[in-house]
N, C-alpha and C positions, 0 to 999 in steps of 0.2 A: 159421869156419863157414858152414854152409849156413842161412839164411831164406829162408822163403818170406811175402810177404806177402799177403792175401786181403782180400777184401771186396767188396760189393756194387758196382752202380754208383754213382759217386759218392760214394762213402763215404769220400774223402779218402786214397787211397792212395797216389796221387802225391806228394800235397800233405806226407805223412810220409815218402818215399822223398826229397825234396826237404832237409827237416829233418836226414835221417840224412848227406845226403852234405855238408849244412853242419857237421855236427859235426866229420865227418871231415876237411873243408879245415882245420878252426881248432884242432882239438887234434894233428894227424899230418901226415907229409912223402907220403901214400902216395897214388898216382895212384887216378884214379876215373873208371872205363869206364862209360857208360850210354846205353841208346837214348830214355831221356826226352826231350821236348820243351823241352830246357833251353836259359838264357840262360845262358851262361857270364859274364857280361860284368857283368849284374845280381847276380848270386847272390856274385859276389868284389866289388864295389863296396860291397855293405851288408856287407861283413863286416871288408874291410881298408883300411886311408884311407893307409896307407903305399904308395905306388907299388911299391914293391922286393917287398913281400910279397904284394901285388895281382898284379904279374906271376909270382911263383912261383906264385900259387895257379891263375893260367889255363893255366901249362901245366903242369897236374898233372891238366887235366881231359879228357878224352877221349870223342868223340860217336859213336855210329854213327849216322848217318843219311844218308834216302837225298829228294833235294828233286824233289819232281813238276812243278814247272815253274819257270821263269827267274826270275818274280816273287817266289814262295816264298823262292828261293834269295838274291835280292834284299832281302828284308824280312827275313831270317835276317841278312844282314852287315849293314842299318843298326840292328839292334839291339845285334850283337855284332861291333863292326869288331878291337877290339883283339886277341878271340880267333882270329878268322880272319886274324889277321896271324902268328900263332905256329901255328896248326893246319890241318889240311885231314881233313875230314869223316871217318871209317872208313865204306866200303859196308854196308850194313844187313844184304846177304845175308851177309856173314861171320859175324853173331851167332852161324850155323848151326855153327861151330866158334869159337866167341870167345875159348878157351884158347888158340887157337894165336898171336892177336895180342897178348893181355894180358899185360903185365910181372908179376913175381914181385911178391908183397905187395901187390895191387889190390885197394880196393876194387869187385866189380861190380854195377850195379844195370840188371836189366833187366825192362823193364814189357811186359804183354801178352806171357808168354812160352809161353803155350799157342799162341802161331802159329809160334814155332819148334820148339817140341817137346811136340808134342801129345801125349796118352793114346791115341789112334789110331796113333800112327807105329808101333808093333807090324806092322797090318798090312799095313804096305809091305814088300815082302820084295825091294826090287833092292838091290844091292850095295853103293851108298853111305849109303842111309839106313842098312844094317844096318852097317858099319863107323862111320855118325857114332854112333851109341848106343852101339855098344862103348868109343868113346873120351869119350863122355857119363860113360858110367857110370864108367868108369877113374877120370876127371877131379873129380867129384863124392865120388868114398871117397877121394881120396888129394891134393882141392885143398889140406888141411892142411900139406901137404908145403912147399907154396910160399906158405903163410902169406896165403891169399886169401882173402876174405870176400863173399861172395853175397849179393844180395838179391833175391829172383826175385819178382816182380809178377804176380799170377794173380786172377782173381774167385774163383776155387773151384782149392783144392789141387787135387782130384780132374782138373782139366784137363791137368794134365801131364804129361808121359813117367813111365813107372812108374819108371825108372834115378834120374828125380831123387826123388821121391818118398820113397823107399826110404832117402837119403842126407838127407832133410831132421831137421835137428837145434833148430830155433828157430821157432815158429809166430806171425806176429803176425796178429790181427785186427780188421779197421778196423769203426767205425760211425759213421755220422753222425749226430749227437745229433740233427740236426732233423725226422731221419725214424724217431727213435725214442722210447718211451712213458719217459714220466720213472719212473713206479713200474713196475718189474718183476716182483717178488714176488706184491703184490694185484692179485688178477686185478680184482676190481672196479673199481679205480681205473687198469684200461688202457683208452687213447683220448686221455688228454692228453701231447700232445708237448711238447717245450723249443721255449720260443718265442724261443730263440736257436741260432744254427748252431756247433758244433765237434766234435770227434772223438775219440769213444773209442775208447782203444788195449788192448786185452790181449793178453797171452804166454800161449802156451804151450810146455812142454816138450812138443815131438814126441809125439802118443801119450794124451798126456794131456786128462781131460777137464776139470779145474779150471785156473782160468788161475791163473800163477804171478804175472804182473804185469800193474796196470794200471792207468791215468791220463787224464787230460782234456788233449786239446791243442786250446787255441786259436787260432783262423785268426789272421795278421797280412796284411797287406796286400801288405807287400814280397815273402812268400814267394810269395804269388800271381805275383806280377810276376816271379818266377824261371824259371817255365815257363808253357807253352801248356796250359790247366787244359783247352780245347777245340781239337782237334787232328786230323788227318785218317788214319785207320786204314788201314791199307796192307791189311787182310785185305777191307774193303768198298771195291770200287775203283767209280769211277762215282759216286761219293756227293758230293756238293763241301759246303763249310760253309757255315754262317749268317752274315749280318752280325754283326759287332762288337757293334752295340746290341740284337741280339736277345735277347728273355726268354726265362729258363730258371727253371726250379724249383728252381734251386742259388742263385739271390740272390734275396734278399729274406725276409722272412716276414711273416705275416698273422697275427700273435697274437688277433686278437678272430677270427679263422674258425678258430684252433684252438681257441678257449674255446668257442666254439656247437659245433663237431662232439663237445669232449667230453662238455659238457653233454647233447648228444642222444644219445649212446652209457650215458648214467650215470644219465640222470633217476630211473630207480628208486633204484637205491641210493641217490642223495643225496638224494631224499627221504625214506627211509627212518630216514636217519643223520640228518637234520635234524628228524622225526617224535622222534627219540631223545633228540637233545640238549635240545630244547624241553621234552618232557615232563621228563627228569630237572633241569632249572632249575625250571618249575613246582614239580615234586615237592617239590624242596627249599625253595624260597621256602613254600611251604606247610608244610611241616620246623621250619621257622625260626620263624614265625607259631605252629604250635602250643607249642615248649619257653618260647615268649617268654611265653605266654599261662597256663604253668603255676605255683602258688606252691609253693614245698618251704622245709624245713625243715632242716635237717644238724647233728644232734647225735654226739656220740662219747663212749662209754662202755666199760666194759670188753669190751662186745662189736664193739668198733670202731664206723666211722662207719654212720650209717643218715640214709636220706632219707625222709624224714614227707611227705607229700601234703597243703598243707594244706587247708579247706572255703573254697569259692568266697564273696567277701563280696560284701554287697548295699551298694545305692550310697548310702545313709545312711555307710555302715561305713568305705567309701572316704573319703566329704566326711570324716567324722571323723578318717582317719588323716592327711588332708593338713592339719589343723590341728596346729599346734606343740605339743607333747606335754612340760610339764614333769618333772624328774625329781627323787626325792629322794637324796642320797648318803648313804652310813651315817654315821651322828652317834655312833657307835661302835662298836669293833671288839675282840672279844676271842677266847681259842681256842676258847671254848663260842658266843658267839654273836653278832648282830649286831643293832644297833638303828637302827632307821632315826625321823626326828623326828616323822611321823606315828602312833609305836605301833606299829606292825609290826615283829615282831621274829621271826629266822630263827636256830632253835637247831641244836645237832647233834642228827640224828637226823632233821630233818626230810627229806619226800620231796621230790624236783624230779623229773620226768620219768621216773619208777619208777627214778632213782640218790637212794641215803642221804648225805646230807652228815654226814661225819666229824669235819672240821676245819676252823679257821679262822686265817688270820695275817691279815698285814697288807698281804698281796699274792697271795693265792691263797685260792680254796674247793674244801677236799677232797673226792673222792667216795669210792666203795666202789669195787673194783678199779682203784684208781690213778688214777683221770681227775681232771681240777682244771681250773678257771674262774680269769680274772682277774678280780680282786676291783673293781677301778677300769671295768671295761667290762660285767660279767655282773652282779654283784650290785648293781641299781639299780632302784628301785619308781618307777611313776608317781604322780605327786602325787593322782591321783584314784583309786589302785587298792590292793591288798594285797599282802600276801606271797605266795599265788598266782601272780600276776602279776611274781616276780623272776625277773630274766636272760631274759625273753623279748626284749631290743635285742641281746642277743649269743649264740654259740657257745661250746660249751666248747672247753677245749684239751689234748689229750693231753699 
């Protein structure tokens, strides 16, 4: 298949490509060709402990490379002595016809491909360029016959030659979370960046606007050691590399600075939301106070449950209620009446709260409409009360 890996500068394209090569080294015996500034010895040592597997993996890695100085070549040999004993680098200019130097069933990972196959190549009318573009067109359409997989890295798909773009089957878009908003869909929350660095990978079937796959790739120190993240570009002659200890925006994350930037961008929405939350909390507390201050009576009759608000009581009434109240229990219970020790009598036909009593037994008092009350909890009369106060300490049961 033909894959294109795109993303902005420092988005993590090379890191993602190195992880792809690691997967192929572990899961297959296919040769790998790349022009990434890779360190084969380091990547294989991290994958294999067996000397035999380590050696076989080194034999499967082929590099397109150009050393611009003797010191650069010496530094590469110092980091990769085992690979240098097995291979020689392939001249970088051979990338222009890489299909001629790669084996069948190869995994081909080419970085900054726009330097070799640019979207402006069609303007070059020379015979060599025209012939090369025809071969490129044929290979991109028929590479599946050779069981090759190509991963072509570029900042944008539109930078590549049209013959490549028309053959793309799958597109990976890489983003560095360090420069991305945490909340993408909520406009008023934009401005808060991720406090840690990781890479967001999204895969698209070529031509689709909706991604078909998405995951996060958290960086590991060992993978960064497998390649030179800061390397000299062939297309920028005369520009030297900085010292290894030089600082970069890629290293380190100032979380406090990100939070201050977020607050400075969103102080107005945050103030609005804060006021809404505080107002809601205050209103809820006031509502609870209001509900707790209401005195209600719940009764059940033929018409269902009814809630009646009781009148407010004076301070004297409240103090009297706090004093213990003695109750008389029924002295006698018959099917027709209840008799209390203080002489109060409840009979069939008496009305209590618009409900007419129709029958008594040893457990319940029955009312017109089917309602009933527990005799033990309902029909109690205060010692200083009268028959009209019966039942004030309990509610009816349907």
